[in-house]
C-alpha positions as CSV (number, residue, x, y, z in Angstrom):
1,M,116.6,86.8,89.8
2,E,119.6,89.2,90.0
3,K,123.2,88.1,90.1
4,H,123.7,89.4,93.7
5,D,120.7,87.2,94.8
6,I,122.4,84.2,93.3
7,V,125.7,85.0,94.9
8,D,123.9,85.3,98.3
9,G,122.3,81.9,97.8
10,L,125.6,80.4,96.9
11,L,127.2,81.9,100.0
12,D,124.4,80.2,102.0
13,I,125.1,76.9,100.4
14,L,128.8,77.2,100.9
15,R,128.4,78.2,104.6
16,E,125.6,75.9,105.6
17,K,125.9,72.8,103.4
18,M,129.6,72.8,102.6
19,G,131.1,74.1,105.8
20,V,133.2,76.8,104.2
21,D,134.8,79.3,106.7
22,E,133.0,82.6,106.8
23,N,136.3,84.4,106.3
24,L,136.5,83.0,102.8
25,L,133.0,84.1,101.8
26,T,134.0,87.7,101.0
27,E,134.2,89.4,97.6
28,E,138.0,89.1,97.5
29,Y,137.6,85.3,97.1
30,Y,134.7,85.3,94.6
31,D,137.0,84.6,91.7
32,N,139.2,81.9,93.4
33,Q,138.9,78.4,92.1
34,L,137.0,76.2,94.6
35,T,139.3,73.3,93.7
36,G,142.4,75.5,94.3
37,M,144.6,76.0,97.3
38,I,142.3,78.3,99.3
39,F,139.0,76.4,99.2
40,R,140.5,72.9,98.5
41,F,137.2,71.3,97.3
42,T,137.5,67.7,96.2
43,A,135.6,66.2,93.2
44,L,133.0,64.9,95.6
45,D,132.6,68.4,97.1
46,M,132.0,69.8,93.6
47,I,129.4,67.1,92.9
48,C,127.6,67.9,96.1
49,L,127.8,71.6,95.4
50,F,126.4,71.1,91.9
51,L,123.4,69.2,93.2
52,E,122.8,71.8,96.0
53,V,122.9,74.6,93.4
54,E,120.5,72.9,91.1
55,K,118.1,72.3,93.9
56,K,118.3,75.7,95.5
57,F,117.9,77.6,92.2
58,K,115.5,75.2,90.6
59,C,117.6,75.0,87.4
60,S,119.3,72.5,85.2
61,I,122.9,73.3,84.5
62,K,124.2,72.3,81.1
63,S,127.3,70.2,80.8
64,N,129.2,72.9,78.9
65,G,129.2,75.1,82.0
66,I,131.2,72.4,83.7
67,Q,133.4,71.3,80.8
68,N,134.5,74.9,80.3
69,Y,135.5,75.2,84.0
70,E,132.9,77.9,84.6
71,F,131.5,76.0,87.6
72,N,134.6,76.5,89.7
73,S,134.3,79.8,91.5
74,I,131.6,81.7,93.3
75,L,131.2,84.2,90.4
76,G,131.6,81.5,87.8
77,I,128.8,79.5,89.4
78,A,126.6,82.6,89.6
79,N,127.1,83.1,85.9
80,V,126.3,79.5,85.1
81,V,123.1,79.8,87.1
82,M,122.2,83.1,85.4
83,K,122.7,81.4,82.0
84,S,120.6,78.4,82.9
85,K,117.8,80.6,84.1
86,S,117.9,82.8,81.0
87,S,117.9,79.9,78.6
88,K,114.9,78.3,80.3
89,I,111.9,78.3,78.0
90,D,108.6,78.9,79.7
91,L,106.0,76.7,78.1
92,K,103.0,77.8,80.1
C-alpha cells in the first residue's frame, strides 16, 4: 500500500466518520495537528480516529507511535500506518 493510498483512506475517515469540513482536507493542512486550533479534535475524537484507522487499514499501531506524537496529523498518521504495515511479519 502506497502512502497516497493511506492518505486517501484517512481523508475518507475524517470526512465520513469524523465530520471534518472538506475545506480542511487539502494538502496545506496535512501537517497540522489534529488536536490544534484548526481541527480541534478532543481526546475522544483521537480515540475514535485511532480505532477507525486500525479497522480500515487492518493494522495494529504500536504505542510508541502515539507516545511520540506521530499520530497527530494526517501525514503523521499515514507514516504510523506505513510503519505498522512494514513491521508486520507474514507468518503464512
